[in-house]
PAKEBA-192131 format. One record per residue (C-alpha): residue number from 1; residue in three letters; y, z, x. Coordinates in pm, 1 decimal, decimal comma, always signed. Each point is the difference from the previous one (the first is absolute). Layout:
! PAKEBA-192131
NUM|ala|Y|Z|X;
...
This chain:
! PAKEBA-192131
1|met|-675,0|-1536,9|-2789,5;
2|ser|-386,9|-82,5|-39,0;
3|lys|-310,4|+35,4|+257,8;
4|asp|+65,6|-355,8|+47,1;
5|ser|+357,5|+82,4|+64,3;
6|lys|+75,7|+201,5|+272,4;
7|pro|+267,8|+187,8|+186,3;
8|gly|-77,7|-161,0|+347,6;
9|asp|-68,2|-350,9|-154,9;
10|gly|+189,2|-267,9|+257,2;
11|asp|+190,3|+274,6|+164,1;
12|ser|-4,7|-8,5|+416,9;
13|ser|+232,0|+278,7|+127,4;
14|gly|-134,1|+210,6|+266,8;
15|asp|-261,5|+181,4|-172,6;
16|glu|-295,5|+76,8|+232,2;
17|gln|-291,0|-240,0|-82,7;
18|asp|-289,0|+191,6|-62,2;
19|glu|-154,0|+135,6|-354,0;
20|thr|+244,5|+286,6|-71,0;
21|ser|+256,1|-276,8|-30,4;
22|thr|-152,6|-191,4|-261,8;
23|pro|+51,9|+72,7|-352,7;
24|glu|-381,0|-73,1|-55,6;
25|tyr|-60,9|+338,1|+218,8;
26|tyr|+186,0|+139,4|-282,6;
27|tyr|-119,9|-172,0|-270,6;
28|asn|-138,0|+397,8|-215,3;
29|lys|-264,3|-166,5|-190,9;
30|ser|-154,3|+354,0|-54,6;
31|lys|+357,4|+103,1|-167,3;
32|ile|-16,3|+333,0|+223,1;
33|pro|+282,7|+149,4|-11,0;
34|thr|+283,8|-70,3|+310,0;
35|tyr|+171,2|+218,1|+130,5;
36|lys|+249,3|-99,8|+341,3;
37|val|+104,9|+216,5|+187,5;
38|ile|+273,2|-81,4|+337,7;
39|leu|+49,6|+128,3|+313,1;
40|leu|+383,0|+141,1|+140,4;
41|gly|+70,2|+123,1|+356,9;
42|glu|+250,4|-58,0|+298,8;
43|ala|-151,6|-320,9|+239,4;
44|gly|-272,2|+290,3|+193,9;
45|ser|-47,1|+166,4|-242,8;
46|gly|-395,7|-56,9|+15,4;
47|lys|+38,6|-184,1|-335,1;
48|thr|-158,0|-327,9|+100,9;
49|ser|-317,8|+166,4|+273,3;
50|leu|-39,3|+197,1|-293,6;
51|phe|-28,8|-284,7|-243,0;
52|trp|-167,8|-232,4|+199,7;
53|arg|-283,2|+318,5|+45,3;
54|tyr|-52,7|-71,5|-337,2;
55|lys|-22,2|-325,2|-74,3;
56|tyr|-220,4|-81,3|+318,1;
57|gly|-136,1|+337,3|+96,4;
58|ser|+115,6|-34,9|+347,9;
59|phe|+298,6|+105,1|+266,4;
60|asn|+298,2|-185,6|+77,8;
61|lys|+214,9|+167,1|+166,8;
62|gly|+251,3|-304,7|+119,3;
63|thr|+47,9|-184,4|-336,7;
64|thr|+226,8|-241,2|-4,2;
65|leu|-3,4|-135,6|-360,8;
66|gln|+275,9|-140,2|-158,2;
67|gly|+34,8|-38,3|-379,2;
68|thr|-153,2|+201,2|-229,3;
69|asp|-388,4|+46,4|-96,6;
70|arg|-255,5|+133,1|-242,8;
71|phe|-310,5|+32,9|-93,8;
72|lys|-211,4|+124,8|-283,7;
73|lys|-223,4|+309,8|-30,4;
74|glu|-252,7|+67,7|-260,7;
75|phe|-77,8|+403,8|-127,5;
76|val|-178,4|+226,2|-223,2;
77|ser|+191,3|+267,4|-177,7;
78|asp|-182,4|+298,3|-85,8;
79|asn|-86,2|-74,6|-359,8;
80|gly|-129,8|-295,1|+133,6;
81|glu|+246,8|-320,8|-38,0;
82|lys|+48,2|-233,0|+228,9;
83|met|+328,5|-32,2|+151,2;
84|gln|+184,8|-208,8|+223,0;
85|met|+281,8|+35,4|+222,3;
86|ile|+249,8|-290,1|+159,6;
87|leu|+93,4|+149,8|+354,0;
88|trp|+356,8|-170,1|+140,3;
89|asp|+140,2|+48,5|+336,6;
90|thr|+343,0|-144,6|+77,6;
91|ala|-196,0|-64,1|+376,5;
92|gly|+312,0|-22,0|+214,6;
93|met|+301,3|-102,2|-239,2;
94|glu|+146,7|+370,8|-35,7;
95|arg|+108,6|-123,5|+352,0;
96|met|+221,7|-261,5|-139,3;
97|gly|+136,5|+190,5|-313,8;
98|ser|-120,2|-252,5|-204,3;
99|leu|-247,2|+172,9|-197,5;
100|thr|+99,2|-149,7|-421,9;
101|phe|-50,2|+69,8|-311,1;
102|his|-339,0|-165,9|+6,5;
103|tyr|-150,1|+190,9|+198,7;
104|tyr|+76,4|+362,9|-231,2;
105|his|-85,0|-213,9|-348,5;
106|gly|-260,5|+142,4|-197,5;
107|ala|-78,2|+249,3|+264,9;
108|his|-245,6|+338,7|-130,6;
109|ala|+41,1|+167,3|+258,6;
110|val|+256,0|+19,2|+332,2;
111|ile|-169,8|+168,2|+285,4;
112|leu|+273,8|+88,4|+247,7;
113|val|-108,5|+29,9|+387,4;
114|phe|+104,6|+157,1|+286,7;
115|ala|-177,6|+112,4|+370,5;
116|leu|-44,7|+333,7|+109,0;
117|asn|+112,5|-64,3|+329,0;
118|asp|+350,1|-172,5|-70,7;
119|ser|+268,6|+214,0|-184,9;
120|thr|+163,2|-349,3|-66,1;
121|thr|-235,1|-106,3|-208,8;
122|phe|+38,2|+270,3|-232,9;
123|asp|+376,6|+19,8|+3,3;
124|ser|-14,0|-351,5|-179,1;
125|leu|-226,6|+93,4|-292,7;
126|thr|+303,3|+136,6|-211,9;
127|thr|+114,8|-419,6|+35,2;
128|trp|-358,4|-112,4|-44,4;
129|asn|+25,3|+262,3|-333,8;
130|asp|+298,2|-132,0|-165,7;
131|asp|-79,9|-334,5|+73,9;
132|ala|-283,1|+49,3|-213,3;
133|ser|+137,5|+191,5|-277,8;
134|arg|+264,1|-288,3|+20,2;
135|tyr|-248,9|-315,0|-45,2;
136|ser|-263,6|+167,3|-146,2;
137|ser|-86,3|+97,8|-334,4;
138|pro|+80,6|+399,0|-117,8;
139|glu|-395,2|+85,1|-55,5;
140|val|-111,7|-117,7|+397,2;
141|lys|-239,2|+287,8|+179,4;
142|arg|+133,7|+77,1|+302,3;
143|phe|-227,4|+132,2|+312,7;
144|leu|+113,9|+88,3|+349,4;
145|val|-255,9|-85,8|+312,3;
146|ala|+33,3|+119,4|+347,8;
147|thr|-144,9|-206,8|+193,5;
148|lys|-98,8|+84,2|+392,0;
149|ser|-195,3|+355,4|-100,9;
150|asp|-199,5|-75,0|+327,0;
151|val|+308,4|+93,3|+216,7;
152|glu|-43,1|+293,3|+234,6;
153|lys|+223,4|+292,2|-168,1;
154|asp|+264,7|-33,4|+286,4;
155|gln|+62,1|-357,8|-130,6;
156|val|+77,8|+57,3|-372,9;
157|asp|+363,6|-40,6|-50,2;
158|val|-3,1|+71,1|-385,1;
159|pro|-42,2|+403,0|-77,7;
160|lys|-229,6|+44,2|-320,9;
161|glu|+339,8|+222,0|-86,2;
162|lys|+225,2|-314,5|-89,2;
163|ile|-296,1|-190,2|-101,2;
164|asn|-83,2|+253,3|-310,9;
165|ser|+371,9|-15,4|-81,6;
166|phe|+30,4|-348,5|-11,1;
167|cys|-229,7|-0,8|-273,3;
168|arg|+124,4|+284,9|-158,8;
169|asn|+318,2|-153,3|-20,3;
170|lys|-134,7|-399,9|-128,8;
171|asn|-285,3|+181,1|-229,3;
172|ile|-286,0|-144,9|+197,2;
173|ser|-266,4|+217,6|-96,9;
174|glu|-286,8|-164,7|+290,7;
175|ile|+76,0|+10,2|+372,3;
176|tyr|-321,2|-248,2|+171,2;
177|tyr|-34,1|+86,8|+383,9;
178|thr|-207,1|-338,4|+216,5;
179|ser|-68,7|-166,7|+257,2;
180|ala|-32,8|-373,3|-12,4;
181|lys|-116,7|+29,2|+406,1;
182|thr|-287,2|+221,4|-125,5;
183|gly|-34,4|-116,8|-397,9;
184|asp|+53,1|+391,9|-99,6;
185|gly|+102,4|+28,4|-330,1;
186|ile|+62,8|-306,6|-117,6;
187|asp|-291,4|-54,6|-200,9;
188|glu|+37,9|+318,9|-174,3;
189|met|+389,8|-71,3|-37,3;
190|phe|-93,2|-312,0|-191,3;
191|gln|-229,3|+163,7|-204,4;
192|ser|+258,0|+306,1|-75,8;
193|val|+272,8|-240,6|-107,0;
194|met|-204,6|-227,8|-221,9;
195|lys|-134,6|+280,8|-184,6;
196|ser|+351,7|+134,0|-69,1;
197|leu|+27,6|-354,4|-115,0;
198|ser|-251,9|-27,7|-213,4;
199|gly|+19,9|-55,5|-405,9;
200|ser|+361,0|-50,5|+34,9;
201|leu|+30,9|-336,8|-129,9;
202|asp|+15,7|-219,3|-279,4;
203|lys|-224,7|-329,0|-73,8;
204|gln|+62,6|-226,5|+270,3;
205|ser|-22,2|-425,9|-62,8;
206|gln|-91,9|-205,9|+347,4;
207|asp|+380,1|-123,9|+6,8;
208|asp|+108,0|+384,8|+69,4;
209|val|-273,5|+22,3|+283,7;
210|trp|+125,9|-375,0|+142,8;
211|ala|+311,7|+202,3|-7,7;
212|leu|-131,2|+286,4|+207,9;
213|ala|-46,3|-200,8|+238,9;
214|phe|+264,3|-316,0|-11,7;
215|pro|+265,0|+167,5|-150,0;
216|ala|+251,1|-282,9|+199,9;
217|lys|-236,5|-257,4|-208,6;
218|thr|+53,1|+151,3|-332,7;
219|lys|+254,5|-176,6|-230,7;
220|lys|+218,1|+239,1|-190,7;
221|lys|-19,9|-10,7|-359,0;
222|lys|+299,3|-161,0|-185,6;
223|ser|+243,3|+173,7|-154,6;
224|cys|+123,6|-15,0|-337,0;
225|ser|+364,0|-131,2|-48,1;
226|cys|+81,3|+49,3|-325,1;
């Protein structure tokens, strides 16, 4: 696939028609190492509000998007190296049970999300973690994020002992507490995730980057019939 032959050409699928849905937006002219990071969690976990806060810088409590959403964000590592993240959200598709291999394909990191005031979103994480194991690379890194850290203490429905036990059992080293309502902890969380990914990529082509943004449009290589 060349620069003139982009993965979205001639396609009229249901992607949002903004710049983050165009191949040009993901053209990696500077050849910056690019990492795909996906959000996973039950409906009501607050992950789409978290995504919205990070992408748009505002709180949208009533987010009702259907379909996947993604955008890119540039970072600078501790040693001054530029890198970028393509962050994906399910945007309501988990309600329909319609996540596919393409959502997980190529992910370098999985962020498991639950709401502190809703134990059902936490209890579902085992299933989401199992799906990540089934559809993602064995090398994918995993992180745990609690949303709605702004709620009152008497509204917290998931005890820290339960959270720490889950992290130990699933070999998750980091737990982050965030609030899409106030914005607390979100920037710091993504900075930490990207810091952990820094330097873990081999050489990457433009096709590789486009495959992270448009996995369903990426042609599979033909296998040898010999």
